[in-house]
C-alpha positions in Angstrom: 93.8 78.2 108.6 96.5 77.1 111.1 99.1 74.7 109.6 100.1 71.6 111.3 103.1 71.7 113.6 105.6 69.4 111.7 109.2 69.5 110.6 109.7 70.8 107.1 111.4 67.7 105.7 110.9 65.7 102.5 109.9 62.7 104.6 107.1 64.7 106.3 106.1 66.1 102.9 105.7 62.6 101.5 103.8 61.5 104.5 101.4 64.5 104.4 100.8 64.0 100.7 99.7 60.4 101.3 97.5 61.6 104.2 96.0 64.3 101.9 95.3 61.7 99.2 93.6 59.5 101.8 91.6 62.3 103.2 90.4 63.4 99.7 89.3 59.9 98.9 87.5 59.6 102.2 85.8 62.9 101.6 84.5 61.8 98.2 83.2 58.5 99.6 81.5 60.2 102.5 80.0 62.8 100.2 78.7 60.1 97.9 77.3 58.3 101.0 75.6 61.5 102.2 74.0 62.2 98.9 72.7 58.6 98.6 71.4 58.7 102.2 69.6 62.0 101.4 68.1 60.5 98.3 66.7 57.5 100.1 65.7 59.6 103.1 63.6 61.9 100.9 61.9 58.9 99.3 61.1 57.5 102.7 59.8 60.9 103.9 57.4 61.1 100.9 56.2 57.6 101.6 55.9 58.4 105.3 53.9 61.5 104.7 51.5 59.8 102.3 51.0 56.8 104.6 50.6 59.1 107.7 47.9 61.1 105.8 46.0 57.8 105.0 46.3 56.5 108.6 45.3 59.8 110.2 42.3 60.1 107.8 41.2 56.5 108.6 41.6 57.0 112.3 39.7 60.2 112.3 36.8 58.5 110.5 36.9 55.6 112.9 36.9 57.9 115.9 34.0 59.9 114.5 32.0 56.7 114.1 33.0 55.6 117.6 32.0 58.9 119.1 28.5 58.5 117.5 28.3 54.9 118.8 29.4 55.9 122.3 26.6 58.5 122.4 23.9 55.9 121.4 25.1 52.8 123.2 25.6 51.8 126.8 29.1 52.6 128.1 29.1 49.2 129.9 28.4 47.4 126.7 31.3 49.1 124.8 33.7 48.5 127.7 32.9 44.8 127.7 33.3 44.7 124.0 36.8 46.0 123.9 38.0 44.8 127.3 39.8 41.7 126.0 41.4 41.7 122.5 40.4 38.8 120.4 43.5 38.9 118.2 47.1 38.5 119.3 49.8 40.2 117.3 53.4 39.1 117.5 56.4 41.1 116.2 59.6 39.9 114.7 62.3 42.5 114.1 65.3 42.0 111.8 67.9 44.5 110.9 68.7 45.6 107.3 71.9 47.4 106.4 71.3 50.6 104.4 74.7 52.3 103.8 75.9 51.3 107.2 72.6 52.2 108.9 71.0 49.4 110.8 67.3 49.9 110.1 64.5 47.7 111.5 62.3 45.5 109.3 59.2 44.6 111.3 57.2 41.5 110.6 53.8 41.5 112.3 52.2 38.1 112.6 48.5 37.6 113.2 46.9 34.5 114.5 44.2 34.9 111.8 43.2 37.5 109.3 41.9 40.6 111.0 39.4 41.2 108.3 37.5 38.0 109.1 35.7 39.5 112.0 38.1 41.3 114.3 35.7 41.3 117.3 32.9 39.0 118.4 29.8 40.8 119.7 26.1 40.7 119.3 25.1 42.8 116.3 21.6 43.1 117.7 23.1 45.2 120.6 25.3 47.2 118.3 24.6 49.9 115.7 26.0 50.8 112.3 28.3 53.5 113.7 30.1 51.0 116.0 30.3 48.4 113.2 31.9 51.0 110.9 34.3 52.2 113.6 35.5 48.7 114.4 35.9 47.9 110.7 38.0 51.1 110.1 40.2 50.5 113.1 40.8 46.9 111.9 41.6 48.0 108.3 44.0 50.7 109.4 46.1 48.5 111.7 48.5 47.1 109.1 49.1 50.6 107.7 49.7 51.9 111.3 52.3 49.2 111.9 54.0 49.9 108.6 54.1 53.6 109.5 55.9 52.7 112.7 58.6 50.9 110.7 59.1 53.7 108.2 59.2 56.4 110.9 61.8 54.5 112.9 63.9 54.1 109.7 63.6 57.8 109.0 64.8 58.6 112.5 67.9 56.4 112.2 68.7 57.6 108.7 68.4 61.3 109.9 71.0 60.6 112.6 73.4 58.9 110.2 73.0 61.8 107.7 73.8 64.3 110.4 76.9 62.3 111.5 78.1 61.9 108.0 77.6 65.6 107.3 79.7 66.5 110.3 82.5 64.2 109.1 82.3 65.6 105.5 82.5 69.2 106.8 85.4 68.3 109.1 87.4 66.9 106.2 86.3 69.6 103.8 86.8 72.7 106.0 89.5 71.6 108.5 91.6 68.5 107.7 92.1 68.9 104.0 92.8 72.7 104.1 95.3 72.1 107.0 97.1 69.4 105.1 97.2 71.5 101.9 98.5 74.6 103.8 101.1 72.5 105.6 102.3 70.8 102.4 102.6 74.3 100.7 104.6 75.6 103.7 107.0 72.6 103.6 107.4 72.9 99.8 108.2 76.6 100.1 110.6 75.9 103.0 112.4 73.2 101.0 112.7 75.4 97.9 114.0 78.2 100.1 116.6 75.8 101.6 117.6 74.6 98.1 118.1 78.2 96.9 120.1 79.0 100.0 122.3 75.9 99.3 122.8 76.9 95.7 123.8 80.4 96.7 126.2 78.9 99.3 127.8 76.6 96.7 128.2 79.5 94.3 129.9 81.6 97.0 132.2 78.7 97.9 133.1 78.2 94.2 133.8 81.9 93.7 135.9 82.0 96.8 137.9 79.0 95.5 138.4 80.7 92.1 139.6 83.9 93.8 142.2 82.1 95.8 
């Protein structure tokens, strides 16, 4: 490790000791932050994986039902059915601070409950597969929106974890070792100078006694 290029004085020694103390405290705080971020990130990942599995399973069932309905019903009828959405969804996004990470909290607002008949169409012209498909797509929508919020939060936290990790490593493997080595060098240099001064004083004293 290359030491810092400073003058070996007591003033520099005092300054570097204060800087080392600050760097050590900063390293501990950042390490604690990194550990807490990782703990929360792992919790979110588990929740994300569970929710994604549920969403993908529901979407797969809905698509299977829709494929069956598409094979049995007129394409024109299905196109007219889904051409204009009946429900309007609005989104309000607010930020929440999690260990200096600004994560989105998404509030989805519906004009009415989706479960109360998401689409209006003639059931006489429909079939059970289409009804089941629409019902499953409707039921999975809130989970899909929640999954969006969680995945975005995971992305932001992953970036912050990486940034914090780099800062922790820079302090641990570069800044703190450099300061420690420089402090050691200055202390050795000052002790060497003190010994040289003591020897000089002894020689001066001996010369005075001889005279």
